[in-house]
C-alpha positions as CSV (number, residue, x, y, z in Angstrom):
1,M,65.1,-36.6,19.7
2,L,66.3,-32.6,21.8
3,A,69.7,-34.3,21.9
4,P,70.2,-33.3,17.6
5,A,68.1,-29.8,18.5
6,G,69.7,-28.8,20.8
7,G,72.7,-28.8,18.1
8,N,75.1,-31.5,19.7
9,T,77.3,-34.2,17.6
10,L,77.0,-38.2,17.0
11,E,79.2,-38.6,19.0
12,V,77.9,-36.8,22.0
13,I,74.4,-37.8,21.1
14,A,75.3,-41.5,21.4
15,R,77.6,-41.3,25.1
16,P,74.9,-41.6,27.7
17,G,72.9,-44.5,26.2
18,A,76.8,-46.2,24.9
19,D,75.4,-46.7,21.4
20,Q,78.0,-46.2,18.3
21,P,77.5,-42.6,16.0
22,E,76.8,-44.9,12.9
23,S,73.2,-46.6,15.1
24,C,72.6,-43.8,16.1
25,A,72.0,-42.0,12.4
26,R,71.0,-44.9,11.1
27,D,67.9,-45.1,13.6
28,D,66.5,-41.3,12.8
29,P,69.0,-39.9,9.6
30,P,65.6,-37.2,9.5
31,L,66.3,-36.1,12.3
32,Q,70.4,-35.8,12.3
33,R,69.6,-34.2,8.8
34,D,67.6,-31.7,9.8
35,G,67.8,-30.9,12.9
36,D,64.8,-29.1,14.7
37,G,62.5,-29.5,11.3
38,Q,61.9,-32.5,12.6
39,L,60.0,-31.9,15.5
40,G,56.9,-29.3,14.5
41,P,53.8,-30.9,13.7
42,R,53.9,-33.1,10.1
43,W,50.5,-31.5,8.5
44,A,49.3,-33.5,5.4
45,G,47.1,-30.6,4.3
46,G,43.7,-32.2,5.0
47,R,41.3,-33.6,2.3
48,P,41.4,-31.6,-0.2
49,R,38.6,-28.6,-1.0
50,R,36.0,-30.1,-2.8
51,I,33.5,-27.6,-3.3
52,T,34.9,-24.7,-5.8
53,I,33.9,-20.8,-5.5
54,D,32.2,-21.9,-8.7
55,D,30.1,-24.3,-7.1
56,E,29.3,-22.2,-4.5
57,S,28.0,-19.0,-7.0
58,L,25.5,-22.1,-8.7
59,I,24.1,-22.8,-5.4
60,I,23.4,-19.5,-4.3
61,E,21.8,-19.1,-7.5
62,T,20.3,-21.9,-7.6
63,A,18.4,-21.3,-4.5
64,K,18.0,-17.6,-5.0
65,K,15.8,-18.8,-8.2
66,R,12.6,-20.3,-8.0
67,P,12.8,-24.4,-8.4
68,A,10.0,-23.9,-11.4
69,Q,13.1,-22.2,-13.7
70,V,15.4,-24.9,-13.0
71,G,12.5,-27.4,-14.3
72,A,12.1,-28.8,-10.3
73,P,8.4,-29.4,-9.6
74,F,8.6,-27.1,-6.1
75,G,7.1,-23.8,-5.4
76,H,10.2,-23.2,-3.0
77,W,13.6,-25.2,-1.4
78,S,14.4,-27.3,0.8
79,L,18.0,-27.6,2.5
80,W,16.9,-31.7,1.7
81,K,15.6,-31.2,-1.7
82,L,18.1,-28.9,-3.0
83,R,20.5,-31.3,-2.0
84,R,19.2,-33.9,-4.1
85,W,18.7,-31.4,-6.9
86,L,22.3,-30.0,-6.8
87,G,23.2,-33.9,-6.6
88,E,21.7,-34.9,-9.8
89,C,23.6,-34.1,-13.0
90,R,21.1,-32.1,-15.1
91,D,22.8,-30.3,-18.1
92,R,25.9,-29.9,-16.3
93,P,29.5,-31.2,-16.7
94,A,29.5,-32.7,-12.8
95,V,27.6,-33.2,-10.1
96,I,27.7,-31.0,-6.9
97,V,28.1,-33.5,-3.3
98,I,27.6,-31.5,-0.7
99,S,25.8,-32.3,2.7
100,K,22.8,-30.5,4.4
101,E,25.0,-28.3,6.6
102,Q,27.1,-27.5,4.4
103,L,24.5,-26.2,2.5
104,R,23.0,-24.5,5.2
105,Q,26.7,-22.7,6.4
106,I,26.7,-21.1,2.8
107,L,23.6,-20.4,2.5
108,D,24.2,-17.9,5.5
109,R,27.6,-17.2,4.6
110,H,26.5,-15.6,1.9
111,E,23.2,-13.9,3.5
112,V,20.6,-16.2,1.7
113,S,17.8,-17.4,3.9
114,F,14.4,-18.8,4.1
115,Q,11.6,-16.7,4.1
116,R,7.9,-15.6,3.3
117,T,7.4,-13.5,-0.4
118,K,6.0,-10.5,0.1
119,T,3.6,-9.2,-2.9
120,W,4.4,-6.2,-5.4
121,K,2.9,-4.1,-8.1
122,E,4.0,-2.0,-10.5
123,P,2.8,1.4,-10.2
124,D,0.9,2.3,-13.7
125,D,-0.3,5.4,-13.1
126,P,0.9,8.3,-16.4
127,D,1.6,11.0,-13.6
128,K,3.2,9.4,-11.0
129,E,6.1,11.0,-11.0
130,A,3.9,14.4,-10.8
131,K,2.1,13.8,-8.1
132,L,5.2,12.3,-6.1
133,D,6.7,16.1,-6.7
134,R,4.7,17.6,-5.7
135,I,3.4,15.8,-2.0
136,E,7.3,16.2,-1.3
137,E,6.9,19.9,-2.5
138,V,4.0,20.5,-0.1
139,I,5.5,18.7,2.8
140,M,8.8,20.4,2.3
141,N,8.1,23.8,1.3
142,F,4.5,23.9,3.7
143,P,4.5,21.6,6.6
144,G,2.0,23.3,8.7
145,R,-0.1,23.3,5.5
146,T,-0.3,19.9,5.2
147,F,-2.5,16.8,5.7
148,A,-2.5,13.2,5.3
149,S,-5.9,10.8,5.4
150,D,-6.7,7.5,5.2
151,E,-9.0,4.1,5.9
152,F,-7.5,2.0,8.1
153,G,-9.3,-1.1,8.7
154,P,-11.7,-3.5,9.3
155,L,-11.2,-3.4,12.6
156,A,-12.8,-6.4,13.7
157,T,-13.8,-7.2,16.8
158,H,-12.1,-11.2,17.5
159,P,-8.9,-12.2,19.5
160,V,-6.4,-11.4,17.4
161,G,-2.6,-12.4,18.1
162,G,0.5,-11.5,18.6
163,C,3.8,-10.2,20.8
164,C,4.0,-10.4,24.7
165,W,6.9,-10.2,27.7
166,A,6.0,-13.4,29.9
167,K,7.8,-16.3,31.6
168,V,9.5,-19.2,29.2
169,R,6.9,-21.3,28.0
170,K,3.9,-19.2,29.9
171,P,2.9,-17.0,26.8
172,Q,-0.6,-14.4,27.2
173,R,-3.7,-16.5,26.0
174,N,-6.3,-14.8,23.6
175,R,-9.7,-16.6,24.1
176,A,-11.2,-19.1,21.1
177,N,-14.1,-16.9,19.2
178,Y,-15.6,-18.4,16.3
179,H,-18.4,-16.5,16.1
180,K,-17.7,-13.4,15.0
181,T,-21.4,-11.4,15.9
182,C,-20.0,-7.8,15.7
183,G,-19.0,-6.5,12.3
184,V,-15.9,-5.0,11.2
185,R,-15.9,-1.3,11.5
186,Q,-13.4,1.9,9.7
187,F,-11.3,4.4,11.0
188,H,-11.4,7.0,9.5
189,A,-7.7,8.8,10.2
190,C,-6.2,12.2,10.2
191,Y,-2.3,12.9,10.7
192,S,-0.7,16.7,10.8
193,I,2.7,17.1,9.0
194,G,3.7,19.7,11.0
195,D,2.0,18.9,14.6
196,D,3.0,15.3,14.2
197,T,-0.5,14.3,15.4
198,M,-2.5,12.3,15.0
199,W,-6.6,11.1,15.0
200,G,-9.5,10.0,13.6
201,V,-13.1,8.7,14.4
202,V,-14.1,5.3,13.7
203,R,-17.1,4.9,10.7
204,N,-19.5,1.6,10.2
205,R,-18.2,1.7,6.3
206,K,-16.6,3.8,3.8
207,G,-18.0,6.5,1.5
208,T,-17.9,10.1,0.7
209,D,-19.7,11.7,3.7
210,N,-16.9,10.3,5.6
211,S,-14.6,10.7,3.4
212,L,-15.4,14.0,3.3
213,A,-16.2,14.4,6.6
214,A,-11.7,13.5,7.6
215,I,-11.3,16.5,5.2
216,K,-13.4,19.3,7.1
217,S,-11.7,18.1,10.2
218,C,-7.9,18.9,8.8
219,R,-9.7,22.4,7.3
220,A,-11.5,23.1,10.8
221,A,-6.9,22.0,12.3
222,R,-6.3,25.2,10.1
223,P,-8.9,27.7,10.6
224,D,-7.4,31.2,8.9
225,G,-8.6,30.2,5.5
226,E,-5.7,29.9,3.4
227,T,-5.0,26.8,1.7
228,I,-4.0,23.3,3.1
229,Y,-3.0,20.4,1.2
230,V,-4.3,17.0,2.3
231,T,-2.5,13.7,1.2
232,L,-5.1,10.6,-0.2
233,D,-5.4,8.0,-1.8
234,N,-7.2,6.1,-4.8
235,L,-10.4,5.5,-3.6
236,S,-13.3,5.9,-5.3
237,A,-14.9,8.2,-2.6
238,H,-11.6,10.3,-2.2
239,K,-12.4,11.5,-5.3
240,A,-16.5,12.1,-5.9
241,K,-17.3,15.2,-7.4
242,K,-19.3,16.0,-3.6
243,I,-15.8,16.2,-2.4
244,S,-13.9,18.2,-5.5
245,R,-16.6,21.0,-5.2
246,W,-16.1,21.9,-1.1
247,C,-12.8,21.5,-1.7
248,E,-12.3,24.6,-4.0
249,K,-15.5,26.3,-2.0
250,N,-12.9,26.0,1.0
251,S,-9.1,26.0,-0.5
252,V,-8.5,22.4,-0.5
253,E,-6.0,21.2,-3.1
254,L,-6.5,17.0,-2.1
255,C,-2.7,15.4,-3.4
256,F,-3.7,12.0,-4.8
257,T,-1.2,8.9,-4.5
258,P,-0.1,7.3,-7.6
259,T,-1.6,4.1,-7.8
260,Y,-0.3,1.1,-6.1
261,S,2.2,3.8,-4.5
262,S,0.1,3.9,-0.5
263,W,3.3,4.6,0.8
264,A,3.2,8.5,-1.0
265,N,0.8,9.0,1.7
266,P,2.7,10.3,5.0
267,I,0.0,8.5,7.5
268,E,0.9,4.9,6.3
269,C,3.7,4.0,8.6
270,H,2.2,5.7,11.5
271,L,-1.0,3.4,11.0
272,G,2.0,0.3,11.2
273,P,2.4,1.1,15.1
274,L,-1.6,1.4,15.2
275,R,-1.9,-2.4,14.4
276,D,1.0,-3.2,16.3
277,F,0.2,-1.6,19.7
278,V,-3.7,-1.0,19.4
279,L,-5.2,-4.8,17.7
280,N,-2.9,-6.9,17.8
281,N,-2.4,-9.9,21.0
282,S,-6.2,-8.0,21.7
283,D,-9.2,-9.2,23.1
284,H,-11.9,-6.5,22.3
285,P,-16.0,-7.4,23.6
286,N,-17.4,-5.3,22.0
287,H,-16.6,-2.0,18.9
288,R,-17.5,0.5,21.4
289,V,-14.1,-0.7,24.0
290,L,-12.2,-1.2,20.6
291,T,-12.8,2.4,19.8
292,C,-12.2,3.7,23.6
293,R,-8.4,1.8,23.3
294,L,-7.5,3.0,20.4
295,H,-8.2,7.6,21.0
296,A,-6.5,6.1,24.3
297,Y,-3.6,5.1,21.9
298,L,-4.0,8.1,19.9
299,R,-4.0,10.6,23.3
300,W,-0.7,9.6,24.4
301,R,0.8,8.6,21.0
302,N,0.0,13.3,20.3
303,T,1.3,14.0,23.9
304,H,4.9,11.3,23.8
305,D,7.7,12.4,21.7
306,A,8.0,9.7,18.6
307,G,11.5,7.4,19.9
308,P,14.3,7.4,17.3
309,A,13.5,4.3,15.9
310,M,10.4,6.5,14.6
311,R,12.3,8.9,13.7
312,E,14.4,6.9,11.4
313,R,11.0,5.2,9.7
314,L,9.7,8.4,9.1
315,R,13.0,9.1,7.1
316,K,13.1,5.8,5.7
317,E,9.7,6.0,4.3
318,R,10.1,9.7,3.2
319,A,13.0,8.5,1.3
320,R,11.0,6.0,-1.0
321,C,8.9,8.4,-2.1
322,D,12.2,11.0,-2.4
323,P,15.9,9.2,-2.7
324,S,17.2,12.7,-2.3
325,V,15.3,13.2,1.0
326,V,17.6,12.3,3.9
327,G,16.2,15.4,6.8
328,G,13.4,14.7,9.2
329,G,13.5,15.8,12.7
330,D,12.0,15.1,16.0
331,R,8.2,16.1,16.6
332,P,6.8,18.8,19.1
333,A,5.3,17.5,22.2
334,T,1.8,18.6,20.6
335,A,-2.2,17.4,21.8
336,A,-4.2,17.2,18.6
337,P,-6.5,19.9,17.2
338,A,-9.5,20.7,19.2
339,A,-11.7,19.7,16.0
340,A,-10.4,15.7,16.9
341,A,-12.5,15.7,19.8
342,A,-16.4,16.1,17.1
């Protein structure tokens, strides 16, 4: 087969074996006709594609819908159920025959994955925009005089699962707990926007007096008598007349978040790390120990600069309040106000 590729004639090819030129041409006419073109592999092209682009679009559209929307009696799709459903002719001119692995690859290629559902509520507050604008205004114009407060809880003393670094298949263990006799507590947290410091007090319950005490601690952090701004959610205790009267006398403006918009409170993005690093993967024997560890974490947090990931998280939370906000800088390493010790 290499002889014709070199450009040799039939006479030259036939000479070594004493064959007749006609027999060489008869034995391999394509080789004589096409020359070295016959030396390459002959691909048949493979099996025709069975899943078209339209089929892929239908697969993705169906997978992202709730099964009840297409008449399936399921709460969610599995790969097996979705494959069977696509393979049955239901108001379509043709069925989609596909393997479970190919179905998984198509979903992965279109970035469709199996996730947990989340609750969501649309704010129905008629003053939503005005409240968000006011919160953003005081944060941008008066950061050194702006605070945020919220209740963090319930705090319980039973073992809480979490994550840890450990040897493969040898994770840390938490004891089993079937009797919860210590009750729950609420942490009334306060956050200073300008200093980026956080403090608070653990109370037995929520209430007007405890909420007022948190606002007073914010006022004590700026005892110069000038107006301060405190962002709160819509807990009924926050709107008590007792709190309103005190705030009017002490130059405190309360900025309430819209309903179902707790994310607008700047303190919310700091409560997540508090839960992650104090409560998760813990086994506090009583509330006294839990409170001591909670305050120990806050002391550590207030004396260490936030990492790049935390600053990025803060910027994203701010952007949810106002997409035009893209700034945000490093926070200074300052201690908590003296009022926090109380």
